[in-house]
C-alpha positions in Angstrom: -6.6 64.5 47.3 -5.4 68.0 46.4 -4.7 68.9 42.8 -1.0 69.0 43.7 -1.0 65.4 45.1 -3.0 64.1 42.2 -0.5 65.7 39.8 2.4 64.1 41.6 0.7 60.7 41.6 0.0 61.0 37.9 3.6 62.0 37.2 4.8 59.0 39.2 2.6 56.5 37.2 3.8 58.0 33.9 7.4 57.7 35.1 7.0 54.1 36.1 5.2 53.4 32.8 8.1 54.9 30.8 10.5 52.8 32.8 8.4 49.7 32.2 8.2 50.0 28.5 11.9 50.7 28.2 14.0 47.7 27.4 17.1 47.6 29.6 20.4 45.9 28.5 21.8 43.9 31.4 25.3 42.7 31.9 25.9 39.1 32.7 25.1 39.6 36.3 22.9 38.4 39.1 19.5 38.9 37.4 20.6 37.3 34.2 22.0 34.3 35.9 18.8 33.9 38.0 16.7 34.2 34.9 18.7 31.5 33.1 18.4 29.2 36.1 14.7 29.7 36.2 14.3 29.1 32.5 16.3 25.9 32.8 14.2 24.6 35.7 10.9 25.2 33.8 12.0 23.9 30.4 14.6 21.2 31.0 17.0 23.0 28.6 20.5 24.1 29.6 21.5 27.5 28.2 25.0 27.1 26.8 25.5 30.6 25.5 23.6 33.8 24.6 24.4 37.2 23.1 22.5 39.5 25.5 19.7 39.7 27.9 17.0 42.4 28.2 14.2 43.1 30.7 11.0 45.0 30.4 8.1 45.4 32.8 5.2 46.6 30.6 2.8 45.5 29.2 3.9 42.3 30.9 7.1 41.7 32.9 9.5 39.7 30.7 13.1 38.8 30.2 14.4 38.3 26.6 17.5 36.4 25.7 19.0 36.9 22.2 20.7 34.2 20.1 20.5 31.5 22.7 22.3 28.2 22.3 20.7 25.4 24.5 20.5 21.7 24.9 19.1 19.0 27.1 21.4 17.7 29.8 22.4 14.5 28.0 22.7 16.3 24.6 19.9 14.3 22.9 18.2 17.5 22.0 20.1 20.7 21.2 19.7 23.9 19.2 19.6 27.6 19.1 16.8 30.2 19.0 16.8 33.7 17.6 15.2 34.8 20.9 14.0 33.1 24.1 11.4 35.2 25.9 10.3 34.4 29.4 7.1 36.0 30.8 7.5 36.7 34.6 4.8 36.0 37.2 3.9 39.1 39.1 3.5 37.8 42.6 6.8 36.0 42.9 8.5 39.1 41.3 7.1 41.3 44.1 8.9 39.0 46.6 12.1 39.1 44.7 11.9 35.7 43.0 11.9 35.0 39.3 9.3 32.6 38.1 8.0 32.3 34.6 4.4 31.9 33.4 5.6 30.8 30.0 8.7 30.7 27.8 8.6 31.5 24.1 11.2 30.1 21.7 11.2 32.3 18.6 12.5 30.8 15.3 14.4 27.9 17.0 16.4 25.4 15.1 16.4 22.2 17.2 18.6 19.2 16.6 17.4 15.8 17.8 19.9 13.0 17.9 18.6 9.7 16.5 20.1 6.3 15.9 21.7 5.7 12.5 19.5 2.7 11.8 16.3 4.5 12.7 13.8 5.0 9.9 10.5 6.1 11.3 8.6 8.5 13.5 8.6 6.0 16.5 12.4 5.9 16.6 12.6 9.6 16.0 10.2 10.7 18.7 11.4 8.3 21.4 14.5 10.3 22.5 12.9 13.7 23.1 9.8 12.1 24.7 12.0 10.1 27.1 13.8 13.3 28.1 10.5 15.1 28.7 9.2 12.3 30.8 12.2 12.8 33.2 10.8 16.3 33.9 8.2 15.9 36.6 7.0 19.4 35.9 7.7 22.3 33.5 6.3 25.6 32.6 4.4 26.5 29.5 6.7 26.4 26.4 5.7 28.1 23.1 7.6 27.3 19.9 7.0 29.7 17.1 8.3 29.3 13.5 10.7 26.5 14.5 12.5 23.8 12.6 13.5 20.4 13.9 16.4 18.5 12.4 16.6 14.8 13.1 20.3 13.9 12.9 22.3 10.8 13.0 25.8 12.1 13.5 26.3 14.7 10.8 23.6 13.1 8.5 20.1 14.6 8.5 17.5 11.9 8.5 14.5 14.3 8.2 13.4 17.9 8.8 10.2 19.2 10.4 9.5 22.8 9.4 7.1 25.5 10.4 6.8 24.1 13.9 4.3 26.1 16.0 3.6 24.2 19.2 2.3 25.0 22.7 3.5 22.7 25.4 1.2 23.2 28.4 2.4 23.9 31.9 2.2 20.9 34.2 2.9 20.4 37.9 4.4 17.4 39.6 3.7 14.1 37.7 0.9 15.6 35.6 0.6 14.4 32.0 2.5 16.0 29.2 0.3 17.9 26.8 1.0 19.8 23.6 -1.0 21.1 20.6 0.0 23.0 17.4 1.0 22.5 13.8 4.0 21.7 11.7 5.0 20.8 8.1 6.7 17.5 7.4 7.7 16.5 3.9 5.7 19.3 2.5 2.4 18.3 4.2 0.9 20.7 6.9 -0.4 18.8 9.9 -2.3 19.8 13.1 -1.5 17.7 16.1 -2.4 17.4 19.8 -1.0 15.0 22.3 -1.7 14.0 25.9 0.9 11.7 27.3 1.4 10.4 30.9 4.9 10.7 32.5 4.4 8.5 35.6 3.8 4.8 36.1 0.4 3.2 36.6 -2.6 3.5 34.4 -3.1 7.0 33.0 -5.0 8.6 30.2 -3.3 9.1 26.8 -4.7 10.8 23.7 -3.4 11.7 20.2 -5.1 13.4 17.3 -3.6 14.5 14.0 -5.1 16.0 10.9 -3.5 16.6 7.5 -4.6 16.3 3.8 -3.3 12.7 4.0 -4.4 11.6 7.4 -7.1 12.0 10.1 -6.2 10.1 13.2 -7.8 10.1 16.7 -6.8 7.9 19.6 -8.1 7.9 23.2 -7.0 5.3 25.7 -4.6 4.6 28.6 -1.0 3.9 29.0 0.2 1.5 31.7 3.7 1.3 33.1 6.3 1.4 34.5 9.0 -0.4 32.4 7.9 -1.2 28.9 4.5 0.6 28.6 1.4 -0.9 27.1 -1.0 1.5 25.4 -4.6 0.5 24.8 -7.6 2.4 23.5 -9.8 3.2 20.6 -8.2 4.2 17.3 -10.0 5.9 14.4 -7.9 6.5 11.2 -8.8 7.6 7.7 -6.8 8.5 4.6 -7.8 9.2 1.0 -4.8 7.3 -0.3 -2.9 4.5 1.5 0.0 4.7 -0.9 0.2 8.4 -0.5 0.1 8.0 3.3 2.8 5.4 3.4 5.0 7.4 1.0 4.6 10.3 3.4 6.1 8.2 6.2 8.9 7.0 3.9 7.5 3.5 3.3 7.9 2.4 -0.3 5.8 -0.6 -1.2 4.6 -1.8 -4.6 1.8 -3.8 -2.9 0.4 -0.8 -1.2 -0.5 0.6 -4.7 -3.5 -1.8 -4.7 -5.1 0.1 -1.9 -7.0 3.4 -2.3 -9.1 5.2 0.4 -9.1 3.6 3.8 -11.0 4.1 7.1 -10.1 2.0 10.1 -11.6 1.8 13.5 -10.1 -0.7 16.0 -9.2 -1.5 19.6 -5.5 -0.7 19.6 -3.0 -2.4 21.9 0.4 -0.9 21.4 3.5 -2.7 22.9 7.2 -2.1 22.2 7.7 -3.4 18.6 4.1 -4.6 18.3 0.7 -3.1 17.4 -2.5 -5.1 17.5 -5.7 -3.9 15.9 -8.5 -6.0 17.5 -12.1 -5.8 16.5 -10.9 -3.9 13.5 -13.5 -2.5 11.0 -11.8 -1.4 7.8 -13.3 0.1 4.7 -11.4 -0.1 1.4 -13.0 2.2 -1.1 -16.4 1.3 0.5 -15.8 -2.4 0.9 -16.0 -3.3 4.6 -13.8 -5.9 6.2 -13.9 -6.9 9.9 -11.2 -8.9 11.8 -7.9 -8.7 13.5 -4.6 -7.2 12.2 -1.2 -7.1 13.8 1.9 -5.1 12.9 5.3 -6.3 14.4 8.9 -5.2 14.2 11.3 -8.2 14.2 15.0 -7.2 14.0 14.1 -4.0 12.1 11.8 -5.8 9.6 8.1 -5.0 9.7 5.6 -7.8 9.4 1.9 -7.4 8.8 -0.5 -10.3 9.6 -4.2 -10.6 10.0 -7.5 -12.3 9.2 -10.3 -10.3 7.7 -13.9 -11.1 6.5 -16.6 -9.1 4.8 -19.6 -9.1 2.6 -17.9 -8.0 -0.7 -14.6 -7.0 -2.1 -13.5 -5.8 -5.6 -10.4 -7.9 -6.2 -10.1 -6.8 -9.8 -9.8 -3.1 -8.7 -7.0 -4.1 -6.3 -5.1 -6.0 -8.9 -5.5 -3.4 -11.6 -3.8 -0.8 -9.4 -0.7 -2.9 -9.0 2.3 -1.9 -11.1 2.4 -5.3 -12.7 4.9 -5.6 -15.7 3.5 -6.7 -19.0 4.4 -10.3 -19.8 6.6 -9.6 -22.8 9.6 -11.5 -23.9 10.9 -8.3 -25.5 11.3 -6.8 -22.0 14.9 -7.4 -21.2 14.9 -5.6 -17.8 15.9 -8.0 -15.0 13.3 -9.1 -12.4 13.4 -7.2 -9.1 11.6 -9.3 -6.5 12.9 -7.1 -3.7 10.4 -4.4 -4.5 7.5 -6.9 -3.9 9.0 -8.6 -0.8 10.3 -5.6 1.3 8.0 -6.4 4.2 6.6 -9.6 5.6 2.9 -10.1 5.1 0.6 -12.9 6.1 -2.9 -11.7 5.3 -6.0 -13.9 4.8 -9.3 -12.5 3.6 -12.7 -14.2 3.1 -15.8 -12.5 1.6 -19.3 -13.6 0.7 -18.9 -12.1 -2.8 -16.1 -10.7 -4.9 -15.6 -9.1 -8.3 -12.7 -9.9 -10.5 -12.5 -7.9 -13.7 -16.2 -8.3 -14.2 -16.4 -11.9 -13.0 -18.6 -12.5 -10.0 -17.3 -14.9 -7.4 -19.0 -16.2 -4.2 -17.7 -17.7 -0.9 -14.2 -16.4 -1.6 -11.1 -17.2 0.4 -7.9 -15.5 -0.7 -4.5 -14.8 0.8 -1.2 -12.9 0.4 2.0 -14.5 1.9 5.2 -12.5 1.6 8.7 -13.1 3.1 12.0 -11.8 2.0 12.7 -13.2 -1.5 9.3 -15.0 -1.6 5.9 -13.8 -2.8 2.8 -16.0 -2.9 -0.9 -15.3 -3.4 -3.9 -17.1 -4.6 -7.5 -18.2 -4.3 -8.0 -20.9 -1.8 -11.6 -21.3 -2.9 -14.3 -19.5 -4.8 -17.6 -20.4 -6.3 -18.4 -19.0 -9.8 -21.3 -19.7 -12.3 -22.2 -23.1 -10.9 -18.7 -24.3 -10.4 -15.5 -23.6 -8.5 -12.3 -21.6 -9.1 -8.8 -21.9 -7.6 -5.5 -20.4 -8.3 -2.0 -19.9 -7.0 1.1 -17.7 -7.9 4.4 -18.3 -6.3 7.6 -16.4 -7.0 10.9 -17.2 -5.2 14.3 -15.7 -5.6 16.7 -18.3 -7.1 20.3 -18.4 -8.4 18.9 -18.5 -11.9 16.8 -15.4 -11.3 13.2 -15.8 -10.1 11.5 -19.2 -9.9 7.8 -18.8 -10.8 5.0 -21.4 -10.3 1.5 -20.8 -11.6 -1.5 -23.1 -10.9 -5.1 -22.5 -11.9 -8.1 -24.7 -11.8 -11.7 -24.2 -13.0 -14.3 -27.0 -12.5 -18.0 -27.3 -13.6 -18.2 -23.6 -14.5 -20.9 -22.5 -17.0 -18.8 -20.4 -19.4 -22.0 -19.1 -21.1 -23.1 -17.4 -17.9 -19.6 -16.1 -17.2 -19.5 -14.5 -20.7 -22.3 -12.2 -19.7 -19.9 -10.6 -17.2 -16.6 -11.2 -18.9 -17.0 -10.3 -22.7 -13.6 -12.0 -23.5 -15.2 -15.4 -22.8 -18.1 -14.7 -25.2 -16.5 -16.8 -28.1 -16.6 -19.9 -26.0 -19.6 -21.3 -24.0 -20.3 -24.6 -22.3 -19.9 -26.2 -18.9 -16.7 -27.7 -17.8 -13.2 -27.0 -16.5 -9.8 -25.8 -17.2 -6.4 -26.7 -15.6 -3.0 -25.0 -15.9 0.3 -25.7 -14.2 3.5 -23.8 -15.1 7.0 -23.8 -13.6 10.0 -21.8 -14.8 12.9 -19.6 -13.8 14.8 -16.8 -15.4 16.3 -13.3 -14.9 14.1 -11.7 -17.6 10.7 -12.5 -19.2 12.5 -13.9 -22.2 14.4 -16.4 -20.0 11.4 -17.2 -17.9 9.0 -17.9 -20.8 11.7 -19.9 -22.6 12.2 -22.1 -19.5 8.5 -22.8 -18.8 7.4 -26.3 -18.4 4.0 -27.8 -17.3 0.7 -28.8 -18.7 -2.7 -27.4 -19.6 -6.1 -28.8 -20.3 -9.7 -27.9 -21.0 -12.9 -29.9 -21.1 -16.3 -28.5 -22.0 -19.7 -30.0 -22.8 -22.8 -28.6 -24.6 -21.4 -25.3 -25.8 -20.6 -23.1 -28.8 -17.6 -21.7 -30.4 -18.3 -18.1 -31.6 -16.9 -16.4 -34.7 -16.9 -19.5 -37.0 -19.6 -21.8 -38.4 -17.7 -25.1 -38.9 -20.7 -27.3 -39.1 -22.2 -25.0 -41.8 -18.8 -25.1 -43.6 -19.0 -28.9 -43.7 -22.6 -29.0 -44.9 -21.7 -26.6 -47.8 -18.7 -28.7 -48.7 -20.9 -31.8 -48.9 -23.5 -30.2 -51.0 -21.5 -27.9 -53.3 -17.7 -27.2 -52.9 -18.1 -24.0 -54.8 -20.0 -22.5 -51.8 -16.9 -22.8 -49.6 -15.8 -19.3 -50.4 -18.9 -17.8 -48.8 -18.2 -16.3 -45.4 -18.2 -18.9 -42.8 -16.1 -16.9 -40.3 -19.1 -15.7 -38.5 -21.9 -17.3 -36.6 -21.4 -20.1 -34.2 -20.4 -23.7 -34.0 -22.3 -25.7 -31.5 -20.6 -28.7 -30.0 -21.4 -31.7 -27.7 -17.9 -32.0 -26.3 -14.6 -30.1 -26.4 -11.4 -31.5 -24.9 -7.8 -30.5 -25.3 -4.6 -31.4 -23.4 -1.2 -30.0 -23.9 2.3 -30.4 -22.6 4.6 -27.4 -22.1 8.4 -27.7 -22.4 11.1 -25.0 -22.9 8.4 -22.4 -23.5 6.6 -24.4 -26.2 3.1 -25.6 -25.8 2.4 -28.8 -27.8 -1.1 -30.2 -28.2 -1.2 -33.9 -27.3 -4.9 -34.5 -27.7 -7.5 -31.9 -28.9 -10.9 -32.7 -30.3 -14.2 -31.0 -30.8 -17.3 -33.0 -31.7 -20.8 -31.9 -32.7 -24.0 -33.4 -34.2 -22.5 -33.8 -37.7 -18.8 -33.2 -37.4 -15.5 -33.9 -35.6 -12.6 -31.5 -35.4 -9.1 -32.7 -34.5 -6.4 -30.2 -33.7 -2.6 -30.5 -33.5 0.3 -28.2 -33.4 2.1 -25.8 -31.0 2.1 -22.4 -29.5 5.2 -20.4 -28.4 4.9 -18.7 -25.0 7.7 -16.3 -26.0 6.1 -15.0 -29.2 2.5 -15.9 -28.3 2.0 -17.2 -31.9 0.0 -20.3 -32.9 1.1 -22.8 -35.5 -1.6 -25.4 -35.6 -3.5 -27.6 -38.1 -6.9 -29.0 -37.8 -9.0 -31.6 -39.6 -12.7 -31.1 -39.9 -14.5 -34.3 -40.8 -18.1 -35.5 -41.1 -19.2 -38.2 -38.7 -20.0 -40.6 -41.6 -16.4 -40.2 -42.8 -17.3 -39.0 -46.2 -15.6 -35.7 -46.1 -12.5 -34.1 -44.6 -11.4 -30.5 -44.6 -7.8 -29.4 -43.6 -7.6 -26.1 -41.7 -4.9 -23.9 -40.4 -5.0 -22.0 -37.1 -2.2 -19.5 -37.0 -1.3 -16.0 -35.8 -1.3 -14.3 -32.4 -3.0 -16.0 -29.5 -5.2 -12.9 -28.9 -6.6 -12.9 -32.5 -5.8 -16.1 -34.3 -6.7 -16.7 -37.9 -8.6 -19.9 -38.9 -8.5 -20.7 -42.6 -8.8 -23.5 -45.1 -5.4 -24.9 -46.0 -4.4 -23.4 -49.3 -3.3 -26.7 -50.9 -6.2 -28.7 -49.5 -7.9 -31.5 -51.3 -11.6 -32.3 -50.9 -11.7 -36.0 -50.7 -13.8 -38.8 -49.1 -12.0 -40.4 -46.1 -10.0 -43.4 -47.2 -10.1 -42.6 -50.9 -7.0 -42.2 -52.9 -8.2 -38.7 -54.0 -10.7 -37.0 -56.2 -10.7 -33.8 -58.1 -8.3 -31.3 -56.5 -9.5 -27.9 -55.8 -6.4 -25.9 -54.7 -7.4 -22.9 -56.8 -10.8 -22.7 -55.2 -9.4 -23.0 -51.6 -6.4 -20.8 -52.2 -8.2 -17.6 -53.3 
């Protein structure tokens, strides 16, 4: 090639390059219309209006539409983008056809129409996914810095911000695939999805990662009609309450849960999700079993049966926002916050911990329906005996009707005290029974309406903090020694039994007696459930009947005061009286 020819060729390349990098404004003409049609075919969106169109050939051939208003054909998805940029394929362009390798939506604001009663991601994602499934193929779509508004009429249900997604190109009947990130309710999330769009069995996959959630699913979706999704699910979250709150689910019961990992065989049907062969870890406690989540008339229901080696029940209960039982609390009961979702969950473990107490062979349950909450221990072994309990709260015209039942049988309280320090003042082997029933709108009404019964029966134990047998011996030998400190040490007993009736919030002892090797103590009086104050009298007598000491048991239930009655007389049983010693006993 001569120098002249080389120079001309170089000049021609430069000229073409200058033309290519130049952005040309196009009138609404043939090229623009063909570009719009090509974009609509490859994205499924209909362009409703635009401000202008531009074309450039270098570095890549592309057509750019400014301020584009678009929608799906049925109007379910609509929006506008600051710019829609389509990258042209070179070979079709040489033959005079417009075909796009990918279409970029820059800073789009997309509106998705959802039903007014919808309240979750499943309902929100269903309309756009259904429309995308109608497309048997589409080009690659890139969304940058977008926002998605989920609207019911003019009301915004939710907003997804910072949407950066790549929807992969697919040919006839190939699966729909996307990957990218977004921010929803302030939480950044990375996501990828593979979803089949044709009938028959096809692979489906989903993964999501955020500070609140790590999820991975791989399986198949079968169709047509109502599809069934099956596969392996792996999910973990550092906080179940935080995760549910992110999804807009408010639940007081979820506060009991902390970190969770779940692996299960998932079967997903319309309005039903079954987690078979589930392996769940709650703060390190493993539970295996089956769990099902259903949606009946818009109300979610959770049911399942789980079993494991150990579970910390005390930790679960301590996390619950339980109100303090206080008659001064005048706020009305709100059972709706505890019964918002149906629950039928049954758990059995080999060993459980309950505020320090160690239980074995435990079967517990939670049963919740609208306006009804029930939980309890169906069975549990503890310290040589058994423990049972039940709590039932039901909405009633008078407020909330509460029933409490508890039973302890053949339990060694001395062994239990090593794990539960609050029991340290009472040892022995025996049982305890409690049954309460009442209704009210506040704690004051509820406690004032309580009726029921209570009873305790122990053998071969000790009462800590008082030395009653020593007090009796001193009184027999020398009454002047009574003032010495007897409110320390222990009182061994052979048998302790007490029974009480409860009516209108007042517990009245009907039979209460403690007997030891050299004494018998009889107790009578009452205790108010509202004020939690004791007003009781006791008589400490020697077994030979020669001496009797009157005592008072008064003060708060948590820290009662046992003292000699100030006007007491020291007298042999059956005598008309001897020397009075009120000054001595009243100091």
